[in-house]
KEKE-3310 file (N, C-alpha, C; in steps of 0.2 Angstrom, whole numbers, plus 5000, padded with zeros to 4 digits):
npx = (5004:5003:5011:5001:4990:4974:4965:4949:4944:4952:4947:4934:4936:4942:4935:4921:4918:4925:4921:4909:4899:4894:4889:4878:4870:4861:4851:4835:4833:4846:4854:4868:4880:4891:4904:4907:4919:4931:4934:4923:4914:4918:4917:4919:4914:4901:4895:4896:4887:4875:4873:4870:4859:4860:4857:4863:4866:4867:4881:4891:4909:4922:4916:4916:4909:4896:4894:4887:4893:4905:4902:4900:4913:4920:4914:4917:4931:4932:4927:4937:4948)
npy = (4994:5011:5025:5035:5032:5025:5010:5004:4994:4995:5007:5004:4995:5003:5015:5013:5001:5003:5016:5021:5012:5010:5023:5023:5014:5020:5025:5022:5022:5024:5037:5040:5052:5055:5060:5058:5051:5039:5029:5028:5023:5011:4993:4986:4996:4998:4986:4984:4994:4990:4977:4981:4989:5003:5018:5029:5046:5054:5063:5075:5073:5080:5093:5105:5117:5113:5107:5108:5109:5116:5130:5131:5128:5139:5150:5147:5148:5162:5168:5164:5171)
npz = (5000:4996:5003:5014:5008:5007:5007:5001:5009:5020:5024:5027:5038:5048:5049:5046:5053:5065:5070:5065:5066:5079:5081:5071:5076:5085:5078:5069:5055:5047:5037:5027:5024:5012:5001:4984:4983:4978:4987:4995:4987:4983:4981:4995:5004:4999:5000:5014:5019:5012:5018:5031:5030:5028:5021:5008:5005:4989:4984:4977:4972:4982:4986:4995:4996:4996:5008:5023:5036:5034:5034:5048:5053:5047:5054:5067:5066:5063:5074:5084:5081)
capx = (5000:5006:5011:4996:4984:4970:4961:4942:4944:4955:4942:4928:4938:4944:4930:4914:4918:4929:4918:4903:4894:4891:4885:4872:4865:4857:4845:4831:4834:4851:4856:4875:4881:4898:4905:4908:4926:4931:4934:4916:4910:4921:4913:4918:4910:4894:4893:4895:4881:4870:4872:4867:4853:4862:4856:4868:4864:4872:4884:4897:4915:4925:4912:4915:4904:4889:4895:4885:4898:4910:4900:4901:4920:4922:4911:4921:4938:4932:4926:4942:4954)
capy = (5000:5017:5029:5040:5029:5020:5006:5004:4989:4999:5013:5000:4992:5008:5020:5010:4996:5006:5022:5023:5006:5012:5029:5021:5009:5025:5027:5017:5021:5029:5039:5042:5057:5055:5063:5053:5049:5032:5025:5028:5020:5004:4987:4985:5001:4997:4979:4985:4998:4986:4972:4984:4993:5010:5022:5034:5052:5055:5069:5076:5072:5086:5099:5108:5122:5110:5104:5113:5110:5121:5136:5131:5129:5146:5154:5146:5151:5169:5170:5162:5175)
capz = (5000:4995:5009:5015:5004:5011:5002:5003:5014:5026:5026:5030:5044:5052:5050:5047:5059:5070:5073:5063:5067:5086:5080:5067:5080:5088:5073:5066:5048:5046:5031:5028:5019:5010:4995:4979:4983:4976:4993:4998:4982:4981:4983:5002:5007:4996:5003:5021:5019:5010:5023:5037:5028:5028:5015:5007:5000:4983:4985:4972:4975:4984:4985:5001:4995:4997:5014:5028:5041:5032:5037:5055:5054:5046:5060:5073:5065:5063:5081:5088:5080)
cpx = (5004:5006:5005:4990:4980:4965:4954:4941:4947:4950:4936:4930:4939:4939:4923:4913:4921:4925:4911:4897:4891:4886:4878:4867:4860:4851:4842:4832:4839:4852:4863:4876:4889:4898:4906:4915:4926:4931:4927:4912:4912:4916:4913:4914:4902:4891:4892:4888:4875:4868:4869:4861:4854:4861:4861:4865:4869:4875:4890:4904:4919:4922:4911:4910:4897:4889:4893:4889:4903:4908:4901:4909:4922:4920:4916:4928:4937:4931:4932:4948:4952)
cpy = (5006:5021:5034:5038:5024:5016:5006:4999:4992:5004:5009:4998:4998:5013:5017:5006:4999:5012:5022:5018:5008:5018:5027:5017:5014:5027:5021:5016:5026:5031:5042:5047:5057:5058:5057:5050:5041:5027:5024:5024:5013:4998:4985:4989:5000:4991:4980:4989:4994:4981:4975:4989:5001:5013:5027:5040:5052:5062:5070:5075:5079:5092:5102:5114:5120:5107:5109:5114:5115:5128:5137:5132:5136:5151:5153:5149:5159:5171:5169:5167:5182)
cpz = (5000:5002:5009:5010:5008:5006:5005:5009:5021:5029:5030:5037:5050:5054:5051:5053:5065:5074:5071:5065:5074:5085:5077:5071:5084:5084:5070:5059:5046:5039:5031:5022:5018:5003:4990:4978:4981:4982:4996:4993:4980:4984:4991:5006:5005:5000:5011:5022:5018:5016:5030:5036:5029:5021:5014:5002:4995:4984:4980:4976:4976:4983:4992:5001:4997:5004:5020:5034:5040:5034:5045:5057:5053:5052:5066:5072:5066:5070:5086:5087:5082)
residu = (MET:LYS:LYS:ASN:LYS:ARG:THR:SER:ALA:ASP:PHE:VAL:ASN:GLN:VAL:TYR:ASP:GLY:GLN:LEU:VAL:ALA:PHE:LEU:GLN:GLU:PHE:ASP:ASP:PRO:VAL:LEU:MET:GLU:ASP:GLY:ALA:SER:ILE:HIS:GLN:ALA:ALA:PRO:ALA:ASN:GLN:TRP:ARG:GLU:GLU:ARG:GLY:VAL:SER:LYS:LEU:ILE:TRP:PRO:THR:GLN:SER:PRO:ASP:MET:ASN:PRO:ILE:GLN:ASN:VAL:TRP:LYS:THR:MET:LYS:ASP:GLU:SER:HIS)
# end
């Protein structure tokens, strides 16, 4: 594996199984919002979501202008300086 490169299988193991699974258990019908990055669309990620009944919103790749949390980060940054 190349340095600083994560495979979809690594992503599923570290993020989905490592952190996301506990969070999603708190919801009856979870919907995941991810961008269109290849790591999110690869077979291991798709299979994981399908097996757990997790829906995914379709979102353009690398579109921070459409990511509502970016406005929060900007406000926090502006207020901290």
